[in-house]
C-alpha positions in Angstrom: 20.1 -7.5 31.9 16.6 -5.9 31.8 14.7 -5.3 35.0 11.2 -6.8 35.1 9.7 -3.4 36.3 11.4 -1.5 33.5 9.0 0.1 30.9 8.6 -1.6 27.6 10.0 1.0 25.1 9.6 0.7 21.4 10.2 3.0 18.4 9.3 2.8 14.8 11.5 4.3 12.0 9.4 4.6 8.8 11.3 4.8 5.5 8.7 6.0 3.0 11.0 5.7 0.0 11.8 2.0 0.5 8.4 1.3 2.2 10.2 -0.3 5.2 9.4 0.0 8.9 12.2 -0.7 11.4 11.1 -1.5 14.9 13.6 -0.8 17.7 12.9 -2.4 21.0 14.3 -1.6 24.5 16.3 -4.9 24.5 18.3 -3.5 21.5 16.7 -5.8 18.9 15.7 -4.5 15.5 13.0 -6.0 13.3 12.3 -4.9 9.7 8.8 -5.0 8.3 8.4 -4.7 4.5 5.4 -6.9 3.4 2.1 -5.1 3.2 0.3 -7.6 5.3 2.9 -7.6 8.1 1.3 -6.7 11.4 3.5 -4.2 13.4 4.2 -4.8 17.1 2.8 -2.3 19.5 3.7 -1.5 23.1 2.0 -3.3 25.9 -0.3 -0.4 26.7 -1.7 -0.4 23.1 -2.4 -4.1 22.6 -5.9 -3.2 21.4 -4.5 -1.5 18.3 -3.4 -3.3 15.2 -1.5 -1.8 12.3 -0.2 -3.3 9.1 2.6 -2.0 6.9 0.1 -1.3 4.2 -2.1 0.8 6.5 0.9 2.9 7.7 2.0 3.7 4.1 -1.6 4.4 2.9 -1.7 7.3 5.5 1.5 8.9 4.2 
């Protein structure tokens, strides 16, 4: 059970060969983003930022 005062941790694993982005959350859920227009989730402290799958792969 997560504590309400626990930090919101999140990590991205970027697979450039398959053009997939796996998002791992602190509650142990995993989401896969593979469509160019998909907006990626960001941590609470970065809510002003917005990234799409297409943007991430255009930088690689």
